[in-house]
Backbone as CSV, one residue per row, in Angstrom:
resi,resn,N_x,N_y,N_z,CA_x,CA_y,CA_z,C_x,C_y,C_z
1,UNK,-11.078,31.735,13.678,-10.662,30.422,14.191,-9.156,30.425,14.443
2,UNK,-8.690,29.969,15.625,-7.252,29.918,15.905,-6.526,29.089,14.846
3,UNK,-5.309,29.507,14.523,-4.545,28.835,13.473,-4.311,27.365,13.789
4,UNK,-4.010,27.057,15.067,-3.739,25.673,15.445,-4.978,24.796,15.282
5,UNK,-6.152,25.353,15.616,-7.391,24.594,15.473,-7.707,24.372,14.002
6,UNK,-7.472,25.397,13.181,-7.707,25.268,11.747,-6.820,24.181,11.154
7,UNK,-5.561,24.126,11.577,-4.639,23.115,11.081,-5.087,21.721,11.521
8,UNK,-5.532,21.606,12.760,-5.999,20.315,13.263,-7.187,19.806,12.454
9,UNK,-8.134,20.695,12.188,-9.318,20.318,11.400,-8.904,19.893,9.997
10,UNK,-7.978,20.619,9.419,-7.528,20.292,8.065,-6.787,18.950,8.035
11,UNK,-5.998,18.672,9.063,-5.302,17.387,9.124,-6.300,16.235,9.296
12,UNK,-7.367,16.494,10.063,-8.417,15.478,10.199,-9.100,15.237,8.854
13,UNK,-9.284,16.298,8.084,-9.860,16.160,6.751,-8.933,15.362,5.845
14,UNK,-7.644,15.640,5.958,-6.651,14.883,5.188,-6.727,13.401,5.544
15,UNK,-6.800,13.106,6.855,-6.868,11.724,7.315,-8.143,11.038,6.826
16,UNK,-9.268,11.755,6.906,-10.539,11.180,6.458,-10.516,10.887,4.964
17,UNK,-9.942,11.812,4.197,-9.834,11.618,2.751,-8.967,10.410,2.431
18,UNK,-7.846,10.300,3.130,-6.956,9.165,2.923,-7.621,7.847,3.261
19,UNK,-8.331,7.822,4.388,-8.977,6.575,4.812,-10.058,6.142,3.824
20,UNK,-10.903,7.070,3.408,-11.987,6.731,2.476,-11.423,6.240,1.141
21,UNK,-10.384,6.920,0.645,-9.753,6.469,-0.604,-9.180,5.060,-0.436
22,UNK,-8.467,4.856,0.657,-7.852,3.553,0.887,-8.863,2.450,1.127
23,UNK,-10.038,2.803,1.635,-11.055,1.805,1.985,-11.828,1.278,0.780
24,UNK,-11.635,1.888,-0.393,-12.349,1.407,-1.583,-11.875,-0.008,-1.912
25,UNK,-12.707,-1.037,-1.723,-12.271,-2.440,-1.903,-12.324,-2.865,-3.368
26,UNK,-11.374,-2.395,-4.152,-11.412,-2.652,-5.581,-11.393,-4.128,-5.920
27,UNK,-10.620,-4.926,-5.166,-10.581,-6.364,-5.435,-11.956,-6.994,-5.321
28,UNK,-12.696,-6.607,-4.297,-14.050,-7.123,-4.090,-14.977,-6.673,-5.212
29,UNK,-14.914,-5.388,-5.552,-15.798,-4.838,-6.588,-15.477,-5.378,-7.973
30,UNK,-14.195,-5.486,-8.303,-13.802,-6.000,-9.618,-14.303,-7.429,-9.791
31,UNK,-14.150,-8.252,-8.753,-14.631,-9.628,-8.824,-16.126,-9.712,-9.036
32,UNK,-16.859,-8.867,-8.340,-18.317,-8.865,-8.456,-18.772,-8.326,-9.805
33,UNK,-18.181,-7.225,-10.227,-18.626,-6.565,-11.456,-18.330,-7.395,-12.701
34,UNK,-17.146,-7.988,-12.774,-16.730,-8.661,-13.995,-16.989,-10.172,-14.004
35,UNK,-17.028,-10.793,-12.827,-17.208,-12.242,-12.784,-18.356,-12.697,-11.886
36,UNK,-18.976,-11.775,-11.162,-20.029,-12.163,-10.232,-19.513,-13.016,-9.093
37,UNK,-18.221,-12.824,-8.732,-17.574,-13.638,-7.699,-17.126,-12.756,-6.536
38,UNK,-17.373,-13.226,-5.321,-16.848,-12.561,-4.134,-15.439,-13.089,-3.922
39,UNK,-14.437,-12.257,-4.162,-13.042,-12.695,-4.113,-12.672,-13.256,-2.746
40,UNK,-13.460,-12.922,-1.725,-13.181,-13.431,-0.380,-13.502,-14.906,-0.241
41,UNK,-14.195,-15.479,-1.233,-14.594,-16.897,-1.165,-13.706,-17.799,-2.012
42,UNK,-12.706,-17.239,-2.678,-11.838,-18.052,-3.533,-10.374,-17.788,-3.193
43,UNK,-9.523,-18.704,-3.587,-8.092,-18.545,-3.349,-7.762,-18.371,-1.883
44,UNK,-6.954,-17.353,-1.604,-6.552,-17.082,-0.218,-7.625,-16.331,0.554
45,UNK,-8.658,-15.828,-0.161,-9.704,-15.056,0.504,-9.330,-13.602,0.718
46,UNK,-8.137,-13.228,0.246,-7.649,-11.865,0.431,-8.217,-10.935,-0.632
47,UNK,-8.423,-9.659,-0.284,-8.974,-8.689,-1.227,-7.925,-8.094,-2.157
48,UNK,-6.682,-8.435,-1.959,-5.602,-7.816,-2.715,-5.473,-8.305,-4.146
49,UNK,-4.620,-7.606,-4.901,-4.440,-7.888,-6.326,-3.853,-9.270,-6.586
50,UNK,-3.004,-9.760,-5.695,-2.393,-11.073,-5.914,-3.451,-12.170,-5.954
51,UNK,-4.389,-12.132,-5.025,-5.449,-13.146,-5.015,-6.367,-13.002,-6.223
52,UNK,-6.646,-11.746,-6.618,-7.465,-11.527,-7.812,-6.741,-12.085,-9.037
53,UNK,-5.460,-11.840,-9.137,-4.649,-12.327,-10.253,-4.698,-13.846,-10.332
54,UNK,-4.483,-14.485,-9.204,-4.440,-15.942,-9.181,-5.811,-16.570,-9.409
55,UNK,-6.842,-15.949,-8.861,-8.172,-16.550,-8.891,-9.014,-16.154,-10.097
56,UNK,-8.831,-14.912,-10.594,-9.689,-14.406,-11.664,-8.938,-14.087,-12.945
57,UNK,-7.610,-14.230,-12.933,-6.847,-14.017,-14.144,-6.014,-12.755,-14.144
58,UNK,-5.019,-12.695,-15.051,-4.088,-11.565,-15.100,-4.742,-10.214,-15.343
59,UNK,-5.710,-10.148,-16.262,-6.309,-8.854,-16.613,-6.950,-8.194,-15.401
60,UNK,-7.775,-8.943,-14.677,-8.452,-8.379,-13.507,-7.459,-8.162,-12.361
61,UNK,-6.434,-8.995,-12.306,-5.415,-8.818,-11.276,-4.646,-7.529,-11.476
62,UNK,-4.240,-7.261,-12.708,-3.503,-6.028,-13.010,-4.399,-4.806,-12.806
63,UNK,-5.675,-4.916,-13.204,-6.611,-3.812,-12.994,-6.741,-3.494,-11.508
64,UNK,-6.889,-4.524,-10.693,-6.992,-4.329,-9.242,-5.721,-3.712,-8.684
65,UNK,-4.590,-4.180,-9.176,-3.306,-3.638,-8.726,-3.214,-2.139,-9.000
66,UNK,-3.552,-1.730,-10.216,-3.470,-0.320,-10.585,-4.424,0.533,-9.753
67,UNK,-5.625,0.018,-9.524,-6.601,0.764,-8.726,-6.155,0.886,-7.273
68,UNK,-5.584,-0.193,-6.726,-5.121,-0.158,-5.336,-3.910,0.758,-5.171
69,UNK,-3.033,0.786,-6.179,-1.891,1.707,-6.135,-2.388,3.154,-6.196
70,UNK,-3.347,3.392,-7.084,-3.884,4.747,-7.251,-4.512,5.274,-5.977
71,UNK,-5.253,4.415,-5.263,-5.935,4.893,-4.064,-4.954,5.204,-2.930
72,UNK,-3.716,4.755,-3.062,-2.692,5.144,-2.102,-1.991,6.423,-2.503
73,UNK,-1.786,6.597,-3.810,-1.046,7.766,-4.294,-1.883,9.040,-4.278
74,UNK,-3.155,8.939,-4.638,-3.999,10.125,-4.790,-4.124,10.949,-3.502
75,UNK,-4.494,10.353,-2.351,-4.638,11.188,-1.150,-3.329,11.824,-0.692
76,UNK,-2.207,11.140,-0.908,-0.911,11.726,-0.548,-0.616,12.926,-1.439
77,UNK,-0.911,12.792,-2.720,-0.673,13.898,-3.651,-1.608,15.074,-3.385
78,UNK,-2.830,14.791,-2.927,-3.811,15.841,-2.683,-3.648,16.528,-1.331
79,UNK,-2.943,15.896,-0.400,-2.850,16.398,0.974,-2.437,17.866,1.066
80,UNK,-1.388,18.310,0.353,-0.993,19.722,0.466,-2.108,20.691,0.100
81,UNK,-2.973,20.311,-0.846,-4.060,21.196,-1.273,-5.117,21.351,-0.182
82,UNK,-5.171,20.414,0.760,-6.154,20.465,1.836,-5.629,21.187,3.065
83,UNK,-4.365,21.557,3.038,-3.746,22.246,4.169,-3.692,23.755,3.900
84,UNK,-3.431,24.557,4.942,-3.379,26.012,4.743,-2.397,26.407,3.646
85,UNK,-2.737,27.424,2.887,-1.907,27.865,1.764,-0.513,28.292,2.226
86,UNK,-0.416,28.788,3.464,0.863,29.280,3.968,1.629,28.233,4.785
87,UNK,1.202,26.975,4.695,1.843,25.922,5.492,3.317,25.772,5.116
88,UNK,4.153,25.546,6.115,5.585,25.373,5.872,5.859,23.963,5.355
89,UNK,7.045,23.709,4.792,7.362,22.396,4.209,7.190,21.234,5.194
90,UNK,7.547,21.461,6.465,7.419,20.387,7.452,5.957,20.007,7.658
91,UNK,5.089,21.008,7.740,3.658,20.749,7.914,3.084,20.035,6.701
92,UNK,3.520,20.422,5.518,3.056,19.763,4.294,3.476,18.291,4.285
93,UNK,4.698,18.032,4.748,5.166,16.643,4.797,4.359,15.849,5.816
94,UNK,4.050,16.473,6.953,3.211,15.817,7.952,1.851,15.457,7.340
95,UNK,1.289,16.391,6.563,0.009,16.127,5.921,0.065,14.947,4.973
96,UNK,1.129,14.854,4.195,1.285,13.733,3.268,1.446,12.421,4.016
97,UNK,2.162,12.472,5.128,2.341,11.273,5.949,1.008,10.815,6.546
98,UNK,0.253,11.765,7.063,-1.064,11.439,7.626,-1.957,10.805,6.565
99,UNK,-1.960,11.378,5.363,-2.767,10.833,4.274,-2.342,9.415,3.923
100,UNK,-1.038,9.182,3.900,-0.523,7.853,3.570,-0.896,6.808,4.597
101,UNK,-0.729,7.148,5.872,-1.092,6.212,6.943,-2.577,5.880,6.870
102,UNK,-3.395,6.911,6.684,-4.845,6.721,6.633,-5.255,5.868,5.443
103,UNK,-4.604,6.060,4.295,-4.937,5.280,3.105,-4.631,3.799,3.303
104,UNK,-3.474,3.491,3.852,-3.117,2.096,4.097,-4.051,1.482,5.137
105,UNK,-4.363,2.253,6.186,-5.296,1.770,7.199,-6.661,1.478,6.585
106,UNK,-7.083,2.349,5.663,-8.360,2.135,5.000,-8.377,0.861,4.196
107,UNK,-7.267,0.540,3.546,-7.196,-0.693,2.757,-7.202,-1.934,3.654
108,UNK,-6.413,-1.886,4.714,-6.295,-3.039,5.604,-7.567,-3.246,6.424
109,UNK,-8.182,-2.154,6.846,-9.404,-2.240,7.663,-10.511,-1.415,6.995
110,UNK,-11.002,-1.899,5.873,-11.999,-1.151,5.126,-13.399,-1.308,5.718
111,UNK,-14.045,-0.191,5.954,-15.402,-0.233,6.511,-16.406,-0.726,5.478
112,UNK,-16.001,-0.827,4.231,-16.888,-1.286,3.164,-16.860,-2.793,2.972
113,UNK,-16.039,-3.484,3.756,-15.956,-4.946,3.650,-15.745,-5.570,5.026
114,UNK,-16.506,-5.095,5.996,-16.431,-5.674,7.341,-15.123,-5.447,8.054
115,UNK,-14.403,-4.370,7.683,-13.113,-4.024,8.292,-12.059,-5.117,8.100
116,UNK,-12.211,-5.892,7.024,-11.214,-6.903,6.676,-10.799,-6.686,5.231
117,UNK,-9.613,-6.121,5.043,-9.148,-5.823,3.702,-7.970,-6.672,3.292
118,UNK,-7.096,-6.095,2.441,-5.928,-6.814,1.976,-4.729,-6.570,2.874
119,UNK,-3.569,-7.034,2.420,-2.349,-6.875,3.209,-1.799,-5.453,3.122
120,UNK,-2.278,-4.674,2.179,-1.875,-3.267,2.104,-0.666,-2.987,1.246
121,UNK,-0.134,-4.003,0.554,1.099,-3.797,-0.204,0.887,-2.839,-1.374
122,UNK,-0.135,-3.087,-2.211,-0.348,-2.254,-3.395,-0.649,-0.804,-3.003
123,UNK,-1.477,-0.623,-1.977,-1.787,0.732,-1.522,-0.542,1.400,-0.948
124,UNK,0.256,0.630,-0.238,1.528,1.150,0.271,2.432,1.578,-0.882
125,UNK,2.436,0.791,-1.945,3.225,1.140,-3.129,2.800,2.511,-3.655
126,UNK,1.479,2.754,-3.715,0.991,4.055,-4.169,1.438,5.185,-3.262
127,UNK,1.388,4.950,-1.968,1.841,5.950,-0.999,3.327,6.243,-1.190
128,UNK,4.112,5.192,-1.339,5.555,5.360,-1.513,5.870,6.110,-2.803
129,UNK,5.116,5.810,-3.857,5.326,6.487,-5.133,5.113,7.989,-4.993
130,UNK,4.028,8.382,-4.317,3.735,9.807,-4.140,4.680,10.460,-3.142
131,UNK,5.166,9.692,-2.189,5.994,10.231,-1.122,7.421,10.504,-1.599
132,UNK,8.004,9.545,-2.324,9.383,9.696,-2.796,9.577,8.840,-4.041
133,UNK,9.391,9.417,-5.230,9.540,8.646,-6.470,10.891,7.951,-6.594
134,UNK,11.967,8.605,-6.137,13.299,8.011,-6.260,13.421,6.756,-5.401
135,UNK,13.000,6.855,-4.142,13.048,5.691,-3.260,12.084,4.611,-3.747
136,UNK,10.973,5.039,-4.328,10.015,4.086,-4.878,10.650,3.265,-6.003
137,UNK,11.468,3.931,-6.822,12.150,3.206,-7.896,13.012,2.081,-7.357
138,UNK,13.658,2.319,-6.216,14.480,1.289,-5.587,13.595,0.165,-5.052
139,UNK,12.453,0.533,-4.469,11.481,-0.463,-4.000,11.085,-1.395,-5.145
140,UNK,10.729,-0.812,-6.281,10.291,-1.595,-7.433,11.410,-2.508,-7.922
141,UNK,12.627,-1.971,-8.001,13.756,-2.755,-8.493,13.999,-3.986,-7.617
142,UNK,13.982,-3.781,-6.306,14.218,-4.900,-5.389,13.060,-5.896,-5.449
143,UNK,11.825,-5.378,-5.515,10.656,-6.260,-5.589,10.704,-7.122,-6.850
144,UNK,10.944,-6.484,-8.002,10.951,-7.214,-9.271,12.086,-8.231,-9.307
145,UNK,13.265,-7.842,-8.836,14.408,-8.758,-8.837,14.128,-9.967,-7.943
146,UNK,13.606,-9.710,-6.752,13.302,-10.803,-5.826,12.222,-11.714,-6.405
147,UNK,11.190,-11.123,-7.005,10.113,-11.915,-7.597,10.633,-12.752,-8.764
148,UNK,11.506,-12.162,-9.583,12.057,-12.882,-10.733,12.908,-14.076,-10.281
149,UNK,13.641,-13.893,-9.180,14.543,-14.946,-8.706,13.822,-16.028,-7.906
150,UNK,12.799,-15.626,-7.144,12.159,-16.584,-6.230,10.702,-16.897,-6.563
151,UNK,10.021,-15.954,-7.262,8.589,-16.026,-7.566,7.730,-15.991,-6.292
152,UNK,8.279,-15.429,-5.222,7.517,-15.256,-3.988,7.142,-13.778,-3.846
153,UNK,5.853,-13.466,-3.972,5.391,-12.087,-3.834,5.653,-11.571,-2.425
154,UNK,5.418,-12.413,-1.432,5.597,-12.000,-0.037,7.038,-11.602,0.242
155,UNK,7.978,-12.358,-0.286,9.394,-12.062,-0.066,9.796,-10.788,-0.809
156,UNK,9.292,-10.633,-2.038,9.585,-9.425,-2.799,9.040,-8.183,-2.121
157,UNK,7.806,-8.284,-1.593,7.193,-7.151,-0.907,7.991,-6.761,0.329
158,UNK,8.428,-7.758,1.077,9.168,-7.504,2.311,10.523,-6.853,2.037
159,UNK,11.293,-7.446,1.129,12.616,-6.900,0.829,12.503,-5.534,0.155
160,UNK,11.466,-5.352,-0.664,11.247,-4.055,-1.298,10.966,-2.975,-0.272
161,UNK,10.141,-3.288,0.715,9.804,-2.323,1.759,11.046,-1.939,2.570
162,UNK,11.861,-2.926,2.880,13.093,-2.650,3.632,14.042,-1.784,2.805
163,UNK,14.145,-2.088,1.519,15.003,-1.306,0.631,14.510,0.134,0.530
164,UNK,13.189,0.313,0.513,12.629,1.662,0.451,13.033,2.473,1.675
165,UNK,12.959,1.861,2.845,13.323,2.565,4.081,14.784,3.007,4.034
166,UNK,15.655,2.109,3.589,17.076,2.451,3.502,17.301,3.582,2.508
167,UNK,16.618,3.493,1.353,16.759,4.523,0.333,16.224,5.860,0.825
168,UNK,15.099,5.829,1.513,14.496,7.059,2.013,15.400,7.712,3.046
169,UNK,16.030,6.905,3.863,16.961,7.421,4.876,18.129,8.146,4.202
170,UNK,18.590,7.609,3.085,19.715,8.217,2.389,19.295,9.450,1.581
171,UNK,18.040,9.471,1.116,17.583,10.524,0.215,16.962,11.726,0.927
172,UNK,16.346,11.485,2.094,15.676,12.587,2.794,16.705,13.529,3.424
173,UNK,16.584,14.836,3.207,17.535,15.794,3.782,17.613,15.707,5.302
174,UNK,16.489,15.449,5.956,16.471,15.416,7.414,16.795,14.038,7.972
175,UNK,17.047,13.055,7.085,17.394,11.719,7.553,16.314,11.102,8.411
176,UNK,16.726,10.545,9.562,15.778,9.857,10.435,14.813,10.825,11.111
177,UNK,15.071,12.121,11.037,14.158,13.094,11.647,12.989,13.431,10.725
178,UNK,13.025,12.915,9.510,11.981,13.205,8.537,10.710,12.419,8.850
179,UNK,9.536,13.080,8.843,8.265,12.355,9.012,8.077,11.289,7.941
180,UNK,8.559,11.576,6.723,8.434,10.602,5.640,9.232,9.343,5.957
181,UNK,10.405,9.507,6.569,11.198,8.335,6.954,10.464,7.529,8.016
182,UNK,9.862,8.211,8.972,9.103,7.518,10.020,7.955,6.729,9.403
183,UNK,7.287,7.315,8.397,6.203,6.610,7.721,6.741,5.394,6.981
184,UNK,7.880,5.546,6.306,8.474,4.417,5.599,8.752,3.251,6.536
185,UNK,9.288,3.556,7.721,9.549,2.513,8.715,8.239,1.857,9.160
186,UNK,7.231,2.682,9.429,5.942,2.160,9.885,5.308,1.254,8.834
187,UNK,5.372,1.658,7.570,4.784,0.855,6.499,5.562,-0.440,6.294
188,UNK,6.879,-0.376,6.424,7.680,-1.590,6.294,7.327,-2.581,7.399
189,UNK,7.172,-2.069,8.621,6.788,-2.933,9.746,5.408,-3.543,9.499
190,UNK,4.487,-2.729,8.968,3.140,-3.226,8.688,3.180,-4.341,7.647
191,UNK,3.965,-4.160,6.591,4.069,-5.182,5.558,4.626,-6.479,6.134
192,UNK,5.660,-6.373,6.950,6.235,-7.566,7.587,5.191,-8.250,8.460
193,UNK,4.470,-7.470,9.246,3.466,-8.034,10.146,2.340,-8.714,9.372
194,UNK,1.874,-8.076,8.308,0.762,-8.620,7.536,1.156,-9.880,6.765
195,UNK,2.460,-10.124,6.588,2.916,-11.310,5.866,3.440,-12.405,6.800
196,UNK,3.145,-12.301,8.080,3.689,-13.276,9.021,3.261,-14.710,8.701
197,UNK,2.026,-14.883,8.215,1.578,-16.228,7.833,2.354,-16.738,6.619
198,UNK,2.684,-15.822,5.712,3.467,-16.215,4.538,4.851,-16.704,4.936
199,UNK,5.453,-16.052,5.938,6.780,-16.469,6.378,6.726,-17.873,6.975
200,UNK,5.655,-18.163,7.688,5.499,-19.505,8.261,5.398,-20.539,7.138
201,UNK,4.639,-20.198,6.076,4.514,-21.131,4.952,5.841,-21.268,4.202
202,UNK,6.600,-20.154,4.112,7.921,-20.231,3.491,8.828,-21.187,4.258
203,UNK,8.780,-21.095,5.564,9.611,-21.955,6.404,9.240,-23.431,6.241
204,UNK,7.948,-23.684,5.984,7.479,-25.072,5.811,7.570,-25.537,4.361
205,UNK,7.956,-24.617,3.456,8.019,-24.958,2.046,6.655,-25.035,1.396
206,UNK,5.661,-24.333,1.964,4.290,-24.409,1.459,3.813,-23.114,0.798
207,UNK,4.658,-22.108,0.740,4.243,-20.839,0.146,4.066,-20.989,-1.362
208,UNK,2.971,-20.437,-1.902,2.696,-20.528,-3.340,3.574,-19.552,-4.109
209,UNK,4.091,-20.025,-5.219,4.905,-19.173,-6.078,4.012,-18.458,-7.087
210,UNK,4.453,-17.267,-7.478,3.702,-16.457,-8.431,3.862,-16.992,-9.847
211,UNK,2.744,-17.176,-10.554,2.777,-17.632,-11.950,2.489,-16.443,-12.851
212,UNK,3.369,-16.171,-13.799,3.300,-14.966,-14.613,1.992,-14.839,-15.377
213,UNK,1.470,-15.918,-15.919,0.276,-15.845,-16.756,-0.962,-16.389,-16.074
214,UNK,-0.945,-16.350,-14.765,-2.117,-16.808,-14.043,-2.292,-18.304,-14.068
215,UNK,-1.195,-19.007,-14.414,-1.262,-20.462,-14.446,-1.136,-21.031,-13.071
216,UNK,-0.865,-22.333,-12.996,-0.755,-22.989,-11.703,0.464,-22.499,-10.968
217,UNK,0.327,-22.367,-9.686,1.467,-21.972,-8.857,1.972,-23.165,-8.095
218,UNK,3.250,-23.183,-7.847,3.840,-24.327,-7.146,3.919,-24.048,-5.659
C-alpha cells in the first residue's frame, strides 16, 4: 500500500475514533441511568454538564463534566498510536488535531441523540488538556477567575478559550504555523458561536448565574 494512502486511512481512523468518543452523550445517559430523566426535557434542554448540574444536582453534574472532558482528551492522546510508527512530529500533531476536531464535532452533533448535542465546552476542555497542558492551565485559571467574579459559565468559557489561544500562540514553537494553534483558534470560534444565545441574554440581563451548590440561580 502506498505510504500516502496508508496515512490517509490512518487519519480517517483517527477521525472516526475521535468522533465516536465525542458522540457519547454522557449527559443524556447519566440523567436516564440515575434519575430516569431525559435531560433534554428539563432546564435549558442542553446535554452538557452545566444543565445536568443545574437540573439534576452537583454530583451528577460533576460526573457528566468529568466524562465529557475525558471523551475529548482520550482520542487526542491515542491519536499518535493510530498513526505510522515512523511518523514525523508534524504528522503526529496533525493526527492529534484531527482527533480533537472530530471529538468536539461528535459532542456537538452526536449521532446517538439526533445530532443535537451540547455546546462542546467540556469536550473542548479535554482536547485542550491533551493538546497543551500548559496552555490548558491558563484556560482553567481564566475560566475559574471569571466564574468566581461573575458566576457566568458562558463568559468564563469564552474568555478561557480566548486565553488558551493566546497562550498556545506563545508556547508553540511554530507559533501561528502550528496545527495545534489553528485548532485552538477553531475551537475558540466554535465556543463563541455556540454561546451566541447566551450573549444575547447577557445583554438583556437575563443570563442565569451559576450556583455553586446547585441552588437557585439568579
